[in-house]
N, C-alpha and C positions, 0 to 999 in steps of 0.2 A: 353272180359267182356260184360255181358249183360247191355244194356243201361237203362232198366227199373228196374235195381237192386237198392235197397235202400241205399243211401250213408249217411254217417255221416255228421254232421254239425260242422265245426270248431273243429275237433278232432285232438289233436297233442300229440306227445311223445317227451319229452325233447325240447320243442319249435319248433319241426318240424311239420308243418301242413300236415296232411294226406289227407285233402280234395284235395290238389293239385294233389296228386297221383291218387285219384279215378276220378278226373275230366279229368286228362290227363296223363296216364301212360307213355307216351313218352316224357314227359317234361325233360329238362336238369336237371341232378341231381349231377353234378360233385362236387358242393360245399355242397352237402347234404349227407354225408356217411350213415347216418341211413336211410334215404329214399332210398338209393341204396340197403341196406340190405332188406328193405321191398319189393323192386322190386324182388330181388333174391328169397325171400321166397314165394311170391305170384305167381311167374312164375312156381313154382313146384306144386301148388295147382290146382285141377280141378275146373271148373266153379262154381259148386254147393257149394263147400267148401268155395270158395272165396266170394260168395254171402252171405253165413252164416256168415262169419266173418264181412262183411259189415253191415249186419243187427244187428249183436251183438254190433258193435260199435255205430250204430244208436240208439239202445235201451237205450244208456246212456242219451239221451234227456229225455226219459220217467223217468228214474231213478232220474235225476236231478229235474224233475217236481215233482215227488212223495216226494223227500227229502224236497223241498220247501213247499209243502203242510204240511208235518209233522212239519216242523219248525213253520209254521203258526198256526197249531193247538196248538203246545206247547206255542207260543206266546199268542194265544187266551185264553188258559187255565189260564196262570198266570194273563193275564189282568182281566179276569172274576173274579178270586179269590181276587186279590188285588184292583181292581177298579181303577188302574191308569195305565198310559202308561209306559210299561217296558222300552222303549227306553230313557225315561227321568229320570230314576233312578239316574244316575250319577250326574244330576243336582238337582233333588228334594231332595235327601238324603244327601246333603252336610252339614257337621257339622259346626256350628257357632263357630269358634275357639276363637273369642274374648269373647263370653259368657262362653265358657268352661275354659278359662284361668282366668277370673276375678270373676265369680260368683260360689258360693258354690253349688255343684250339689245336687239335691234332693236325698234322701235315695232310694236305690234300693228296688223295691217291690218284696218280696218273697212270693211264695205260701205256702211254709213251709221251715224249716231251710235248707239252702244250695241250695234250688231250686228256681231260679229266675223266675218271671213272664215272659210270651211270649218266653219261651224256650222249648226244647224237652229233656227229661231225660228218663232214663231207670231203671227198676227194674229187675235185673238178678239173677236167681237162678235155680238150678236143679229141677226137678219135685218133688212134695211132700214135699217141704220145708216150705210152708206156705205163698206162694206169694199172693194167693187169700184172705186169712184172713188179711194179712198185708195191702194189697191195699184197701180192703173194710173198715177196721178200719180207715185208713188214710182218705178216702173219707168221711166217717161219721164225722170225726173230723173236716175237713176243711169246710164241709157244715153246721156245728153247729154254726150259727151266735150268739147263746146265750152264746158261749164260755165256756160251761160247760164241754164238753169232749175235751180233748187235748191228743191225742194218742201219747205216748212217748215224750210228751212235744215238739212235732215237729211243730205244727200248729203255724202260725203267728197270729198277732192280726187281720189281714185282712182275714175274712172268706167270703164265697160266694157259688155260685152254682157249683156243681160238676156232671159231667156226667161220668158214668161207663159203658163202652161197652165191652162185652165179646162174643167171638165166641168159648169159650172153654166150658162153663157150661150152663145148662138149668136153667130155673127159680126156679125149685124145689130145686136145690143145692144152688142157690143164697139165696133163702128165708130161708133155714135152717142156712146158715152161718150168715146172717144178724140177725136172731132171736137169735143166740147164742152170738153174739157180744153185741147186745143191752141189753140182759138180764144179762150180766156180768157187766154192768155199773150201777153207782148210778145215775139214770136219774131222771129228772123232766119233767113237762109238757112243759116248754119252750124249753128245749132240743129236746123233741119229736117233737114239732111243727116245729122247724127250720130245723131239719134234714129231715123230710118228705117233707117240702116245697122246700128245696134247693138241694136234692140228687135225681138224676134220674139213675136208674139202668136198663139196657136193655141187653137182651140176643139175639144175631144174629146167634146163633148156628144153622147150617143147611142151612143158607142163601148163596146166591152167591155174597154177598158183597166183593168187590175186588177194592182196591185202585190203584193197579199197577201190571201189568203183563198180558200177552196175555193168554186167556183161550178160551174155546169153545163158550163163549158168547161175546167175544170181539175181535177186530182186531187191537187194538192199545195198546200201553204199559200203558198209564194212562187212568183210567176209569173216564171220566169227570163227568158222572152222579153221581157215588158214592162219588167222591171227593166234588162235590156240596152238596150232601146230608149230608156228614160229616161236611162240613163248615157251613151249616145252623143249624145243631144240636149244634155246638160249640158256637154260638153266645150267649153272656151274661153269659158265663161260666168262672169260675176262673180256673178250672182244668178239663182235660179229661183224663180218664185212659183207656188205650187200653189193652185187654187181649185176645190173645197175638199177638206179631208182626207177626209171621209166618201165622196166620189165615187171616191177612188182606191184603195179597198180594199173587201173584202167580209167583214170579220171583225167580231167583237163589240167595239163601241167601248167597252164598259164592263169589258173584260178587261185588267187591268194587264199580264199577261204578253204578250198578243197586241199591245197597243198599244206596249209597249216594243220588241217585235220589228219592228213597222212603222217606228217612229222609227229603229231601227237600220239599216233599209234606206236611208233617207235619209242617215244618218251615213256609211255606207260609201261612198255615192256622192260625198259632199263630199270624202272622203279621196282617192278615186280621181281625181276630175275637177278639184279645187281650187275648186269652186263653193260656194255657200251656198244654203239653202232658207228661204224665208219662206212658211210654210203657213197658209192661210186656214182658220179653224175657227170653229164656232158656240159661243156661250155656253150654259150650262145654263139651264133654266127657273127653277131655284131662284135662281141668281144674278140673272137678270132680275127676277124677282118680288121678290127680297129687297134689291135695290139694291146689290149687291156687285160690280158689273161692273168696278170698277177693280182687283179683286184677281186675282192669278195663278191662284187656284183657281176662277175663274169659268167656265173652259172646260168643255164638255159632255164626258161620258164618263169614262174612267179617269183617275185622278190622274197616272199614269205618262206621259201625253201630255206635260204641261208639266213634270213632274219630269225628264224626259229632254231637254228643250229647254234652250238656253242664253240665250234671249231671248224676251220676250213683249210685244206691244202689245195693249191692250184698247181698245175704243171703246164709248161709251154716249151715248145721246140725253139732252139736258138733262131732269132730272127736275122734277116740279112744285115740290118744295122748292127746288131750285136756281133755278128760274124766279122764285120769290119773292125770292131773294137778289140776283138780277140785274135785278129789276123787268121781267120778260118775261111776256107774256100766255101763256095756254095754247096758242094757235095759234103764237105766235112761238117758243116753246121747241123745237118740233119741228124747226126749221131749224138747231139748234145741236147740235153733237156734241163730246164731249170725248175726246181721245186720252190714254191713260195708259201709261206705260212701266212695266208691272207686274213685269217681271223682266229684270234686266240682270246678267249674270254677270261680264262682262270689262271694265266701265268704271263711272264714277260715275253715280249716279242722275240722271235727267232729269226736269224739270218737266212736268206735264200741259199740253196744249195745247187751247184752244178753237178749233173750226172752225165755219164757217157754210156751209150749202148755198146755193149760188147758182144761176144759170141753167143748166138742164140737169142739176142735181144736183152740180156742181162744188164741191169743198171748198177753202176758203181760211181762213187763220188770222185770228182777230179777238182783240182785247183787250176784256175785259169788266170793268166796274166793279161792285162790289157795292153794293147799296142799303142805306143805314144809316138806322135810324129816328132822327128827331130828338127828343130827350127833352123839349124845351121846348115843342113843339107837335105837332099831328097830321101834320105834313108830313114830309118826308124829304129826304135829299140823297145824291148819289152819292159814294162814297168814291174819291178820286183815287188 
């Protein structure tokens, strides 16, 4: 064996130190059967192969150093976002049990019905269902501090700044939708002033904005510069709407671990900035084809996406079977969309809501009566 070959440092297998072998191949090994096996294998290798194995084992030092650097980078990212020492969280975040037992807790603060402040929620639906109109209408309602506009009666008394970020649509599409929604309302000057002051709508379409995932411009999984940019933009906001999830990362959407890490980024920002995220996401093809769009499991990709969320709304166009129930033609049914509150962690369940597409695609609530077959004749009647 060449004396100048690179040997590993404290490398062991099942508790047996291989350094001893590389330092002295002739050492007694009667009490070390695995080391004897190493001797047998290496005796059959030529010197070049043996040196390659030694160098490969030695590379584990570099791998460990790189891993520590990555851990330090992850630690730094969370430290920079939260502004506190991560290692002290177990101490800093301890709950005052005596206060919890004896004092009446304050009411939970909700951004809108069912959706608690400082949480991450999802709006999930197939394409062309009305997610854009729904989310923009909700954004306008929550930003209306005059409390004139209350979309679907969802907004809470506490209104505030809303940031709408999309990587799906350009400004001309957003402008058209906002105009259609606003012109459908019975608005006044106070409402106009408060919404224009408190609502920010931005298109990032075509940009390289990327919160998580390795791409041609990044060598690490989390993009600290874009995370910092989003964190800064979220300050002093009550709600941030992300359109859509798949556009804001470059990772495997079917990976539970990676999607958990992505949702964790949003959670960390909510803790830092006091904001909340409603993230638009697409439904899976199986849920769309199978008619299970009202389920929390209807979202596309890894189950950890919704498992890690505290709230979820789903939307679905009226099906052919539902059209029969409500006596609607096949053409008519395409104008009706049902909103389901599929997951609510912090408040009571909410009933589903039927919406109808109006001029320009604007959504408004409607009450539908089911059609009941009259047993006495071939006619029917509407159930009041």
